[in-house]
N, CA and C of each residue as an Amber inpcrd file, in Angstrom:
protein
   219
   0.8630000  -1.1740000   0.0000000   0.0000000   0.0000000   0.0000000
   0.9050000   1.2310000   0.0000000   0.6170000   2.1690000  -0.8800000
   1.4170000   3.3880000  -0.9500000   1.0710000   4.3070000   0.2230000
   1.9230000   5.2940000   0.4050000   1.6660000   6.2670000   1.4660000
   0.3400000   6.9830000   1.2550000   0.0640000   7.3570000   0.0240000
  -1.1900000   8.0600000  -0.2760000  -2.3820000   7.1500000  -0.0060000
  -2.2730000   5.8950000  -0.3770000  -3.3720000   4.9530000  -0.1100000
  -3.5910000   4.7860000   1.3860000  -2.5120000   4.7380000   2.1470000
  -2.6160000   4.6150000   3.6080000  -3.2800000   5.8600000   4.1940000
  -2.9110000   7.0380000   3.6960000  -3.5330000   8.2790000   4.1630000
  -5.0130000   8.2980000   3.8360000  -5.3640000   7.8730000   2.6300000
  -6.7740000   7.8260000   2.2290000  -7.5560000   6.8380000   3.0880000
  -6.9540000   5.7030000   3.3950000  -7.6240000   4.7070000   4.2290000
  -7.8710000   5.2620000   5.6290000  -6.8700000   5.9510000   6.1890000
  -7.0440000   6.5520000   7.5150000  -8.1310000   7.6200000   7.4820000
  -8.1170000   8.4430000   6.4330000  -9.1230000   9.4950000   6.2830000
 -10.5270000   8.8910000   6.2080000 -10.6830000   7.8510000   5.3970000
 -11.9950000   7.2050000   5.2640000 -12.4670000   6.6050000   6.5790000
 -11.5490000   6.0070000   7.3250000 -11.8970000   5.4200000   8.6280000
 -12.3710000   6.5130000   9.5930000 -11.6560000   7.6280000   9.6170000
 -12.0520000   8.7370000  10.4870000 -13.4150000   9.2890000  10.0990000
 -13.6720000   9.4160000   8.8160000 -14.9740000   9.9150000   8.3520000
 -16.0870000   8.9580000   8.7800000 -15.8560000   7.6640000   8.6740000
 -16.8500000   6.6840000   9.1320000 -17.1120000   6.8400000  10.6290000
 -16.0450000   7.0320000  11.4100000 -16.1950000   7.2130000  12.8540000
 -16.9640000   8.4980000  13.1610000 -16.6820000   9.5570000  12.4060000
 -17.3880000  10.8110000  12.6190000 -18.8750000  10.6720000  12.2870000
 -19.1770000   9.9580000  11.2150000 -20.5760000   9.7340000  10.8520000
 -21.3040000   8.9250000  11.9210000 -20.6180000   7.9490000  12.4910000
 -21.2120000   7.1530000  13.5660000 -21.4720000   8.0250000  14.8050000
 -20.5290000   8.8990000  15.1390000 -20.7360000   9.8270000  16.2500000
 -21.9320000  10.7340000  15.9850000 -22.0320000  11.2450000  14.7660000
 -23.1600000  12.1000000  14.4120000 -24.4840000  11.3500000  14.5290000
 -24.5010000  10.1010000  14.0610000 -25.7130000   9.2940000  14.1410000
 -26.1440000   9.1110000  15.5990000 -25.1850000   8.7750000  16.4590000
 -25.4930000   8.5940000  17.8820000 -26.0120000   9.8960000  18.4870000
 -25.3890000  11.0150000  18.1320000 -25.8080000  12.3160000  18.6380000
 -27.2370000  12.6190000  18.2020000 -27.5210000  12.4230000  16.9120000
 -28.8570000  12.7020000  16.3810000 -29.8930000  11.7920000  17.0270000
 -29.5570000  10.5050000  17.1920000 -30.4850000   9.5820000  17.8620000
 -30.7830000  10.0630000  19.2800000 -29.7550000  10.4880000  19.9860000
 -29.9320000  10.9710000  21.3570000 -30.7880000  12.2350000  21.3610000
 -30.5240000  13.1160000  20.4190000 -31.2790000  14.3600000  20.3280000
 -32.7500000  14.0880000  20.0360000 -33.0230000  13.1600000  19.1320000
 -34.4110000  12.8210000  18.7900000 -35.1060000  12.0690000  19.9220000
 -34.3360000  11.3380000  20.7120000 -34.9020000  10.5380000  21.7990000
 -35.4140000  11.4020000  22.9480000 -34.7550000  12.4870000  23.2270000
 -35.2080000  13.2930000  24.3550000 -34.6320000  14.6900000  24.3840000
 -33.9520000  15.0350000  23.3470000 -33.3590000  16.3650000  23.3010000
 -32.0550000  16.4270000  24.0810000 -31.3060000  17.4730000  23.8050000
 -30.0420000  17.7080000  24.4880000 -30.0080000  19.1760000  24.8600000
 -29.8720000  19.4250000  26.1310000 -29.8150000  20.8190000  26.5700000
 -28.4180000  21.3790000  26.3160000 -28.3260000  22.6820000  26.2920000
 -27.0270000  23.3270000  26.1410000 -26.0840000  22.9270000  27.2560000
 -26.6130000  22.8230000  28.4540000 -25.7930000  22.4190000  29.6000000
 -25.2350000  21.0170000  29.3930000 -26.0730000  20.0920000  28.9390000
 -25.5980000  18.7270000  28.6680000 -24.5170000  18.7260000  27.5950000
 -24.7530000  19.4910000  26.5390000 -23.8280000  19.5130000  25.4060000
 -22.4540000  20.0250000  25.8170000 -22.4380000  21.0700000  26.6200000
 -21.1610000  21.6870000  26.9700000 -20.5330000  21.1460000  28.2470000
 -21.3390000  20.6000000  29.1690000 -20.7970000  20.2490000  30.4850000
 -21.0390000  18.8180000  30.9320000 -21.5380000  17.9690000  30.0500000
 -21.8240000  16.5890000  30.4440000 -20.5510000  15.8850000  30.9120000
 -20.6840000  15.1050000  31.9520000 -19.5490000  14.3740000  32.5130000
 -19.6890000  12.8620000  32.3450000 -20.6260000  12.4440000  31.5060000
 -20.8250000  11.0110000  31.3110000 -21.4000000  10.7300000  29.9260000
 -21.2550000   9.5060000  29.5070000 -21.8550000   9.0440000  28.2640000
 -21.3040000   9.7030000  27.0090000 -22.0950000   9.6420000  25.9660000
 -21.7270000  10.1360000  24.6450000 -21.2430000  11.5820000  24.6690000
 -21.9180000  12.4290000  25.4200000 -21.6110000  13.8550000  25.3740000
 -20.3780000  14.2540000  26.1730000 -19.8750000  13.3660000  27.0130000
 -18.7420000  13.7110000  27.8810000 -17.5980000  14.3280000  27.0950000
 -17.1480000  13.6900000  26.0590000 -16.0250000  14.1810000  25.2740000
 -16.3890000  14.3510000  23.8000000 -17.6720000  14.3950000  23.4980000
 -18.1440000  14.4110000  22.1130000 -17.4950000  15.5190000  21.2870000
 -17.6030000  16.7500000  21.7640000 -17.0920000  17.8800000  20.9820000
 -15.5950000  17.7660000  20.7510000 -14.8450000  17.4090000  21.7900000
 -13.3890000  17.2930000  21.6620000 -12.9920000  16.1660000  20.7100000
 -13.5970000  15.0030000  20.8740000 -13.2820000  13.8560000  20.0180000
 -13.6410000  14.1640000  18.5620000 -14.8170000  14.7430000  18.3570000
 -15.2510000  15.0470000  16.9930000 -14.3050000  16.0650000  16.3480000
 -13.9270000  17.0950000  17.1010000 -13.0360000  18.1220000  16.5620000
 -11.6600000  17.5410000  16.2350000 -11.1470000  16.6660000  17.0900000
  -9.8470000  16.0380000  16.8200000  -9.8990000  15.2290000  15.5250000
 -10.9630000  14.4800000  15.3440000 -11.1120000  13.6750000  14.1280000
 -11.2370000  14.5830000  12.9060000 -12.0300000  15.6430000  13.0200000
 -12.2190000  16.5650000  11.9000000 -10.9060000  17.2420000  11.5100000
 -10.1380000  17.6520000  12.4810000  -8.8570000  18.3070000  12.1910000
  -7.8750000  17.3230000  11.5540000  -7.9030000  16.0780000  11.9880000
  -7.0320000  15.0680000  11.3860000  -7.4430000  14.8190000   9.9350000
  -8.7500000  14.8110000   9.6530000  -9.2280000  14.6450000   8.2770000
  -8.7070000  15.7920000   7.4110000  -8.7430000  17.0070000   7.9270000
  -8.2200000  18.1570000   7.1820000  -6.7300000  17.9730000   6.9140000
  -5.9680000  17.6030000   7.9500000  -4.5260000  17.3740000   7.7810000
  -4.2480000  16.2930000   6.7430000  -4.9790000  15.2020000   6.8240000
  -4.8000000  14.1110000   5.8670000  -5.1210000  14.5690000   4.4480000
  -6.1680000  15.3520000   4.3040000  -6.5460000  15.8520000   2.9820000
  -5.4230000  16.6830000   2.3730000  -4.8120000  17.5260000   3.1880000
  -3.6860000  18.3320000   2.7080000  -2.5060000  17.4440000   2.3170000
  -2.2360000  16.4300000   3.1180000  -1.1220000  15.5220000   2.8000000
  -1.3820000  14.7620000   1.5060000  -2.6150000  14.3450000   1.3180000
  -2.9600000  13.5610000   0.1160000  -2.7460000  14.3780000  -1.1520000
  -3.1420000  15.6350000  -1.1310000  -3.0090000  16.4480000  -2.3470000
  -1.6950000  17.2230000  -2.3890000  -0.9260000  17.1470000  -1.3130000
   0.3890000  17.8010000  -1.2950000   0.3350000  19.2930000  -1.0410000
  -0.7080000  19.7620000  -0.4040000  -0.8070000  21.1790000  -0.0580000
  -0.5290000  21.3510000   1.4280000  -0.3580000  22.5730000   1.8170000
  -0.1170000  22.8660000   3.2360000  -1.0630000  23.9580000   3.6670000
  -1.7150000  23.7750000   4.8250000  -2.6900000  24.7680000   5.2940000
  -2.0320000  26.0910000   5.6320000
């Protein structure tokens, strides 16, 4: 597997994980809603680290995209 193929595979895996996180979030939101307090200050379950984990994955996808096309942010 070439370096570019490995980067693309990692990017695709991260996107799948992000979509799964979004699905869980939407299911939770539809099930009973999510208050602003829960979203920003939850100390348990899905929302505990949701924003941080999602942002880390999103930033890695951006970095990988730049590496794949050979550009620099």
